[in-house]
C-alpha positions as CSV (number, residue, x, y, z in Angstrom):
1,M,-19.7,-0.5,-9.8
2,A,-21.9,-0.5,-13.0
3,I,-22.7,3.3,-12.5
4,V,-18.9,4.0,-12.5
5,F,-18.7,2.3,-16.1
6,I,-21.6,3.9,-17.3
7,I,-20.2,7.3,-16.4
8,L,-16.8,6.4,-17.7
9,F,-17.9,4.9,-21.1
10,I,-21.2,6.6,-21.8
11,A,-21.6,10.0,-19.8
12,I,-18.2,11.2,-20.4
13,P,-17.7,10.5,-24.2
14,I,-21.3,12.1,-24.7
15,A,-20.3,15.2,-22.8
16,E,-17.0,15.5,-24.6
17,L,-18.8,15.3,-27.8
18,V,-21.0,18.2,-26.9
19,V,-18.2,20.4,-25.5
20,L,-16.3,19.7,-28.8
21,I,-19.2,20.7,-30.9
22,R,-20.0,24.1,-28.8
23,V,-16.2,25.1,-29.0
24,G,-16.2,24.3,-32.7
25,E,-19.2,26.2,-33.6
26,T,-17.6,29.2,-31.7
27,I,-13.9,29.0,-32.8
28,G,-14.1,26.7,-35.9
29,A,-13.5,22.9,-36.7
30,W,-9.7,23.3,-37.3
31,P,-8.8,25.5,-34.3
32,T,-10.6,23.2,-32.2
33,V,-8.7,20.2,-33.5
34,A,-5.5,22.2,-33.0
35,F,-6.3,23.2,-29.5
36,V,-7.0,19.6,-28.7
37,V,-3.8,18.4,-30.0
38,L,-1.8,21.0,-28.6
39,T,-3.4,20.2,-25.0
40,A,-2.3,16.6,-25.4
41,V,1.1,17.5,-26.4
42,V,1.7,19.9,-23.6
43,G,0.1,17.6,-21.1
44,V,2.1,14.7,-21.9
45,S,5.3,16.8,-21.5
46,L,4.3,18.2,-18.3
47,V,3.5,14.5,-17.2
48,R,6.8,13.5,-18.2
49,M,8.7,16.5,-16.4
50,Q,6.8,15.7,-13.1
51,G,7.2,12.2,-13.4
52,F,11.2,12.7,-13.3
53,A,10.7,14.9,-10.3
54,I,8.4,12.2,-8.5
55,L,10.8,9.5,-9.2
56,R,13.8,11.4,-7.7
57,G,11.7,12.0,-4.5
58,A,10.9,8.4,-4.3
59,Q,14.4,7.4,-4.5
60,Q,15.3,10.0,-1.9
61,E,12.4,8.6,0.5
62,L,13.7,5.0,-0.1
63,E,17.4,5.8,0.7
64,A,16.1,7.4,4.0
65,N,14.5,3.8,4.7
66,R,11.0,5.5,4.3
67,F,8.1,4.2,2.3
68,P,7.6,6.8,-0.5
69,V,3.6,7.1,0.0
70,T,3.5,10.8,-1.3
71,A,5.6,9.5,-4.5
72,V,3.5,6.6,-5.2
73,F,0.1,8.5,-4.9
74,D,1.6,11.4,-7.2
75,G,2.7,8.6,-9.5
76,V,-0.7,7.2,-9.8
77,C,-2.3,10.7,-10.2
78,L,0.1,11.2,-13.2
79,V,-0.8,8.0,-14.7
80,F,-4.2,9.1,-14.6
81,A,-3.4,12.6,-15.9
82,G,-1.6,11.3,-18.7
83,A,-4.4,8.9,-19.7
84,A,-6.9,11.9,-19.6
85,L,-4.7,14.3,-21.4
86,I,-4.3,11.7,-24.2
87,V,-7.9,11.2,-24.7
88,P,-9.3,14.1,-27.0
89,G,-11.7,16.2,-25.2
90,F,-11.8,19.4,-23.0
91,I,-13.4,17.8,-19.9
92,T,-10.6,15.0,-19.8
93,D,-8.0,17.4,-20.4
94,A,-9.4,19.7,-17.5
95,V,-9.2,16.6,-15.2
96,G,-5.7,16.1,-16.5
97,F,-4.4,19.2,-15.8
98,L,-6.2,19.3,-12.4
99,L,-4.0,16.3,-11.5
100,L,-0.8,18.0,-12.7
101,I,-1.1,20.6,-10.0
102,P,0.7,19.4,-6.8
103,G,-1.6,21.4,-4.5
104,F,-4.7,19.5,-5.9
105,R,-3.0,16.3,-5.5
106,R,-2.2,17.1,-1.9
107,L,-5.8,18.2,-1.4
108,L,-7.0,14.9,-2.9
109,R,-4.5,12.8,-0.9
110,S,-5.3,14.2,2.3
111,I,-9.0,13.7,1.7
112,M,-8.6,10.0,0.8
113,E,-6.2,9.5,3.6
114,S,-8.9,10.8,6.1
115,R,-11.5,8.5,4.7
116,L,-9.2,5.5,4.7
117,V,-8.3,6.2,8.5
118,A,-12.0,6.9,9.4
119,S,-13.1,3.6,7.9
120,G,-10.1,1.8,9.9
121,R,-8.3,0.4,6.6
122,I,-5.1,2.4,7.5
123,R,-3.5,3.8,10.8
124,T,-1.4,6.6,11.3
125,W,1.3,7.1,13.7
126,P,2.5,10.3,15.4
127,A,5.6,11.8,13.2
128,D,8.0,11.4,16.2
129,T,7.2,8.0,16.8
130,P,8.3,5.4,14.0
131,P,5.5,2.6,13.3
132,R,7.9,-0.3,14.0
133,Q,8.5,1.4,17.7
134,Q,4.9,2.2,18.2
135,R,4.2,-1.5,17.5
136,R,6.7,-2.7,20.0
137,E,5.4,-0.5,22.5
138,E,2.0,-1.9,21.9
139,R,3.2,-5.5,22.5
140,P,2.5,-6.9,26.0
141,K,5.7,-7.3,28.1
142,R,6.9,-9.2,31.0
143,A,7.9,-7.8,34.5
144,D,11.3,-7.5,33.6
145,G,10.8,-5.9,30.1
146,I,11.6,-8.8,27.9
147,I,9.2,-9.6,25.1
148,I,8.7,-13.2,24.6
149,E,7.0,-14.3,21.5
150,G,6.0,-18.1,20.5
151,E,3.4,-20.6,20.3
152,Y,2.7,-23.1,22.5
153,E,0.6,-26.5,22.7
154,E,-1.2,-28.1,25.8
155,I,-0.1,-31.7,26.1
156,E,-2.1,-34.2,28.0
157,P,-0.1,-36.7,30.2
158,D,-1.4,-39.6,28.6
159,E,-0.8,-38.2,24.9
160,K,2.0,-39.9,23.0
161,T,5.5,-38.2,23.2
162,T,6.6,-38.8,19.6
163,D,3.5,-37.8,17.2
164,E,4.5,-37.6,13.6
165,P,2.7,-34.9,11.9
166,A,0.6,-35.5,8.7
167,D,3.0,-33.2,6.6
168,G,6.1,-35.3,7.5
169,R,8.0,-32.9,9.2
170,Q,9.7,-34.0,12.6
171,Q,8.6,-32.4,15.7
172,P,10.9,-32.0,18.6
173,T,10.7,-34.6,21.4
174,R,8.3,-33.8,24.1
175,Y,9.0,-34.9,27.8
176,R,6.5,-35.7,30.2
177,P,7.3,-34.8,33.9
178,D,7.4,-38.5,35.1
179,D,9.7,-39.4,31.9
180,D,13.1,-40.5,33.0
181,T,14.4,-39.9,29.3
182,D,14.5,-36.2,30.1
183,P,18.2,-35.3,30.1
184,S,17.9,-32.7,32.6
185,R,16.2,-35.1,35.0
186,R,19.0,-37.8,34.9
187,Q,21.2,-38.2,37.8
188,D,24.5,-40.1,37.5
189,P,24.9,-42.7,40.1
190,P,27.6,-42.5,42.5
191,G,30.9,-43.4,41.1
192,G,30.1,-41.6,37.6
193,K,28.6,-44.4,35.5
194,R,25.2,-45.6,35.0
């Protein structure tokens, strides 16, 4: 992590200064400044236009009940592109303009996705099987096809039947097999009354 900060805050500014000085020697100081300002203005306007297009795409994905993964990734790329284009310099401008190219973003997204899948941090499903259906198919089923989910607790026969939990919530009454308070085991005497 320290190497990333060294690159961001020391190496890139030094490289930007070297490039600015070389370009300034070649075309002059004022044309260099004008070129840096022009790239910033054009880049920010392109970020704004593409941002609206990505926002519309995200809204369409949400209306179709799909999470807009592509739009979110493109939005993050545009944030970095905008920051890179505002910083004066030719190297950051080149990075910013690269992030504005949709094909480059697709390539970057596929590389990151393949690395995340390989590391096991994300899972992918076939396009024809939605994730919810896939998860349902992976669950264990009973013989009749009904899925029963729940929690259970084994109770020893000598355990108290009315334990109070520490948090004060009331638990349902537990019945022992030999307990005659179980309503399902009660039998009315002949004559209808007890």
